C-alpha positions as CSV (number, residue, x, y, z in Angstrom):
1,M,72.7,78.9,94.3
2,T,75.8,81.0,94.7
3,A,77.3,81.6,98.0
4,A,76.3,85.0,97.7
5,L,73.0,84.0,97.5
6,E,72.8,81.4,100.3
7,R,74.3,84.0,102.6
8,P,72.7,86.9,103.9
9,A,74.6,90.2,102.4
10,A,76.1,93.0,104.8
11,T,73.0,95.8,105.7
12,G,72.6,98.1,108.4
13,A,75.3,100.6,110.0
14,G,77.5,97.6,109.8
15,G,76.5,97.3,106.2
16,N,77.3,101.2,105.3
17,S,81.1,101.2,107.2
18,L,81.6,98.2,105.4
19,E,81.2,99.5,102.2
20,R,83.5,102.6,102.8
21,R,86.0,101.4,103.8
22,Y,85.6,98.8,100.5
23,R,85.4,101.8,98.5
24,R,87.9,103.7,100.8
25,L,90.6,100.3,99.2
26,L,89.9,100.7,96.0
27,L,91.6,104.2,96.0
28,C,94.7,102.1,94.9
29,Y,93.4,101.0,92.1
30,P,93.4,103.9,89.2
31,R,90.6,105.9,88.7
32,R,89.6,104.6,85.2
33,Y,89.8,100.8,86.6
34,R,87.5,101.8,90.0
35,A,85.2,103.4,86.3
36,E,84.7,100.1,84.9
37,H,85.0,98.1,87.9
38,G,85.1,99.4,91.5
39,G,81.1,98.6,91.7
40,E,81.2,95.6,90.4
41,I,83.8,94.5,93.1
42,I,81.9,96.7,95.4
43,T,79.1,94.6,95.0
44,T,80.6,91.0,94.8
45,L,82.3,92.0,98.4
46,L,79.3,93.5,100.1
47,D,77.4,90.1,98.9
48,T,79.6,88.0,100.3
49,A,81.0,89.4,103.9
50,E,79.4,88.3,106.5
51,P,76.2,90.4,107.9
52,G,77.5,93.0,110.3
53,R,80.4,92.9,109.6
54,A,82.0,96.7,109.7
55,L,85.4,96.2,108.9
56,P,87.4,94.7,105.9
57,P,89.0,91.0,106.5
58,L,92.6,91.5,107.0
59,R,93.2,89.6,104.3
60,E,90.4,91.5,101.8
61,A,92.6,94.5,102.5
62,R,95.4,93.1,101.6
63,A,94.1,91.9,98.8
64,L,92.9,95.1,97.2
65,V,95.5,97.4,98.2
66,S,98.4,94.1,96.8
67,G,95.6,94.3,93.6
68,G,95.6,97.9,93.3
69,L,99.5,98.9,93.2
70,R,99.6,96.2,90.5
71,A,97.1,97.6,88.7
72,R,98.8,101.2,89.1
73,I,102.3,99.5,87.9
74,V,100.6,98.5,84.6
75,A,98.3,101.1,83.7
76,A,101.9,103.3,84.4
77,A,103.5,100.9,82.5
78,S,101.1,101.1,79.4
79,D,100.7,104.3,78.9
80,R,104.4,106.0,77.7
81,P,107.0,105.5,76.2
82,A,109.5,103.2,78.4
83,W,112.5,105.4,78.3
84,L,111.1,108.6,78.4
85,D,108.4,108.1,81.1
86,G,111.3,106.5,83.0
87,L,113.8,109.7,82.0
88,H,111.3,112.2,83.4
89,L,111.0,110.0,86.3
90,G,114.5,110.4,87.2
91,V,114.2,114.8,86.0
92,T,112.1,114.5,88.5
93,A,113.6,112.7,91.6
94,L,116.4,115.2,90.7
95,C,114.3,118.5,90.7
96,A,113.1,117.1,94.4
97,V,117.0,116.6,96.0
98,Q,118.4,120.0,94.0
99,L,114.9,121.9,95.7
100,A,115.9,120.1,99.4
101,T,119.2,120.7,98.7
102,L,118.1,124.8,99.4
103,V,115.6,124.5,101.9
104,P,117.6,125.3,104.7
105,Y,119.4,128.1,103.5
106,T,116.2,129.6,102.2
107,A,115.9,133.3,104.4
108,S,119.0,134.0,102.4
109,V,118.7,132.3,98.7
110,P,115.0,133.1,99.0
111,I,114.2,133.8,95.1
112,W,116.6,130.5,93.8
113,T,114.7,128.8,96.0
114,G,111.5,129.9,95.0
115,L,112.8,128.9,91.5
116,S,113.8,126.0,92.3
117,A,109.7,124.6,93.9
118,L,108.6,126.5,90.6
119,A,110.6,123.7,88.5
120,L,109.7,121.0,90.8
121,L,106.2,121.8,89.8
122,L,106.3,122.2,86.1
123,V,108.3,119.3,86.4
124,I,105.7,116.6,87.7
125,R,103.3,118.8,85.6
126,G,105.3,117.8,82.5
127,R,106.3,121.3,81.3
128,V,109.9,120.0,80.9
129,R,109.9,123.3,78.2
130,L,109.0,126.4,81.1
131,A,110.6,124.0,83.6
132,L,114.1,124.1,81.4
133,P,115.5,127.9,81.6
134,V,113.3,127.7,85.1
135,V,116.3,125.0,86.1
136,A,119.2,126.5,83.9
137,L,118.9,130.0,86.0
138,V,119.1,128.4,89.1
139,A,122.5,125.9,87.9
140,T,123.5,129.3,87.0
141,K,123.1,130.7,90.4
142,V,125.0,128.0,91.9
143,L,128.1,127.6,89.6
144,A,128.3,131.0,90.9
145,I,127.7,129.6,94.7
146,T,130.4,126.7,95.0
147,L,133.0,129.3,92.8
148,G,132.6,132.1,95.5
149,R,131.5,134.4,93.3
150,P,128.0,136.8,93.6
151,W,125.8,136.8,90.9
152,L,122.7,138.5,89.7
153,D,121.9,139.7,93.6
154,P,123.6,140.4,96.1
155,T,123.9,137.2,98.0
156,L,126.1,137.3,101.4
157,L,129.0,133.4,101.1
158,P,128.9,131.8,101.9
159,V,125.3,130.9,102.6
160,D,125.0,129.3,105.8
161,A,121.5,127.7,107.6
162,P,120.3,128.3,110.5
163,P,121.6,126.8,113.4
164,V,117.9,124.6,113.5
165,W,119.2,122.6,110.5
166,H,122.2,121.4,111.8
167,A,124.1,121.6,108.4
168,G,127.1,123.9,107.0
169,A,127.4,126.3,104.7
170,L,125.4,125.6,100.6
171,Y,128.0,123.5,99.2
172,G,130.5,124.0,102.0
173,G,132.0,120.6,101.2
174,G,133.5,120.5,97.5
175,G,133.5,122.2,94.4
176,P,131.7,122.5,91.5
177,V,132.1,119.0,89.7
178,A,128.9,117.9,91.8
179,P,126.2,120.3,92.4
180,M,126.8,121.0,88.5
181,A,126.8,117.2,87.8
182,G,123.3,116.6,89.3
183,Y,122.3,120.7,87.5
184,G,123.3,118.7,84.1
185,L,122.1,116.3,84.3
186,T,118.8,117.9,84.4
187,V,118.9,119.8,82.0
188,L,120.0,117.6,79.9
189,G,116.9,115.6,80.5
190,L,114.8,118.5,79.7
191,L,116.4,118.9,76.3
192,V,115.3,115.6,75.5
193,L,112.1,115.5,76.9
194,A,111.8,118.9,75.3
195,A,112.7,117.6,71.6
196,H,110.8,114.8,72.1
197,R,106.9,115.4,70.4
198,H,105.2,112.8,72.1
199,R,103.1,114.5,75.3
200,L,104.8,113.8,78.6
201,G,101.9,112.5,81.0
202,R,102.6,114.3,85.0
203,R,103.7,112.8,87.6
204,S,102.6,112.1,91.2
205,W,101.8,115.3,93.8
206,L,103.4,112.8,96.4
207,W,106.9,113.8,95.1
208,L,106.1,117.3,96.9
209,P,106.0,115.6,100.5
210,V,109.4,114.0,99.6
211,V,111.0,117.4,99.8
212,P,110.9,118.0,103.6
213,L,112.6,114.2,104.5
214,L,114.7,115.5,102.7
215,A,116.2,118.8,103.7
216,G,119.0,119.1,104.9
217,A,120.4,115.8,105.0
218,D,123.7,115.5,102.9
219,P,123.5,115.3,99.2
220,A,124.5,112.5,99.2
221,G,124.9,110.7,102.8
222,L,128.2,111.9,103.4
223,D,127.7,113.2,106.4
224,F,128.2,110.0,107.5
225,G,132.4,111.0,108.4
226,R,130.6,113.1,111.0
227,G,129.0,110.9,113.0
228,G,126.2,111.3,110.4
229,D,122.7,112.9,111.4
230,T,118.6,111.8,112.1
231,L,117.8,113.5,108.9
232,D,120.5,111.4,106.2
233,V,119.2,108.6,107.5
234,V,115.8,109.1,106.7
235,R,116.7,110.2,103.7
236,T,119.1,107.1,102.9
237,G,116.2,104.9,104.1
238,L,113.7,106.8,101.8
239,E,116.6,106.9,98.6
240,L,116.7,103.1,99.1
241,G,113.1,102.0,99.7
242,L,112.5,104.4,96.7
243,L,115.5,102.6,95.0
244,L,112.7,98.6,96.1
245,L,110.3,99.9,94.7
246,A,111.5,100.3,91.5
247,A,113.0,97.5,91.6
248,R,109.9,96.2,91.9
249,A,107.4,98.1,89.8
250,G,109.9,96.5,87.2
251,H,109.9,92.6,88.4
252,V,105.6,93.3,88.1
253,A,105.6,94.7,85.2
254,R,108.5,93.8,83.4
255,D,109.1,97.5,81.9
256,P,112.8,99.3,82.5
257,R,111.7,102.6,82.9
258,W,111.7,102.4,86.5
259,A,115.6,101.4,85.9
260,V,116.1,104.3,83.7
261,A,115.1,106.7,86.8
262,A,117.0,104.9,89.4
263,G,120.6,105.1,86.9
264,V,119.5,108.9,86.1
265,H,119.3,109.4,89.8
266,L,122.4,107.9,91.1
267,V,124.9,109.3,88.3
268,P,125.1,112.4,90.6
269,V,125.9,110.6,94.0
270,C,128.5,108.9,92.3
271,V,130.0,112.8,91.1
272,V,130.2,113.0,94.1
273,H,131.7,110.5,96.0
274,A,134.5,110.3,93.3
275,E,134.9,114.6,93.5
276,N,135.2,113.0,97.4
277,L,138.0,110.1,96.8
278,G,140.1,108.6,99.5
279,V,137.6,110.9,102.3
280,Q,134.9,108.4,103.0
281,S,134.4,106.6,105.6
282,E,133.4,103.2,105.8
283,P,129.4,104.0,106.3
284,D,129.7,107.0,103.2
285,I,131.2,103.2,101.3
286,A,128.8,101.2,102.7
287,H,125.6,103.7,101.2
288,L,127.3,103.4,97.8
289,A,127.8,100.0,97.4
290,A,123.8,99.7,99.2
291,L,122.6,102.1,96.2
292,L,124.8,100.3,93.7
293,L,123.1,96.8,94.5
294,A,119.7,98.4,94.3
295,T,119.8,100.3,91.1
296,A,121.6,96.9,89.7
297,L,118.1,94.9,91.5
298,A,116.1,97.8,89.3
299,A,117.7,97.1,86.0
300,A,117.4,93.3,86.2
301,A,114.5,92.9,88.2
302,P,112.6,94.1,84.3
303,Y,114.3,91.0,82.1
304,R,114.0,88.4,84.6
305,A,113.6,84.9,83.3
306,R,110.5,83.5,82.6
307,R,109.6,80.4,85.1
308,H,108.1,77.3,83.0
309,P,105.8,74.1,84.7
310,A,107.5,71.5,85.4
311,L,106.9,68.5,82.5
């Protein structure tokens, strides 16, 4: 007799609640995996559960979440070419940052903020050919703002944000080099993606809630020289957290796509620091050093040495 037959399965109201909670935990797994193995996993878990239990044991819950995330990482690494998918992910991150930069100034530049949002949605959906002219249009407007020249609409310069955002003028901290580096890299990435024949997948909708978390924060964290702000701390924490997740994903899947995305994200940040060379505070330098270290970890993680069993 197996252990599953010797122990009564969880039944009744407790068993129904337990099954619902197990199914919620299984949402961590890819849809295809749930369709193929979900029923078998649920049956096994319920057969081995203590009678009357309504909550999954912490150890099982942690194992399901960890296994689901691992399965998603492995599935993502097997769908599309690594460099192509990594470039798409990096361009998505750039579009999210560019939209977040414009959000506090929506009242002054509503059309351009809306176009930036449209570009992010198109990139998330994998419609890079449609996103390309939209990004190019927004980039031209941003260039005009950084040069102090109205273009296509009577934008009042400088573009200021409402006091609630505690932000200065839009791109008022420097010249056009840093913003154009980000937009130029985005356009170049979209051109490469559009020219490739391989069908792009869709990125996660979780990129959308990232935008309000970044809105109002300095694009490169250089506000630390003025004492810093909660938004800048949130942005830096989110940035480093995503880079560490990229390193973890590359380590699990032994795949460099997340390292490619991390490198794409790092280039505009380095340009901002180069444009402001000599005026950074110590926290600014520490922020850049942390980004460089996290990106290096993401780049090295897929190529870790194989473990050999002891003789």
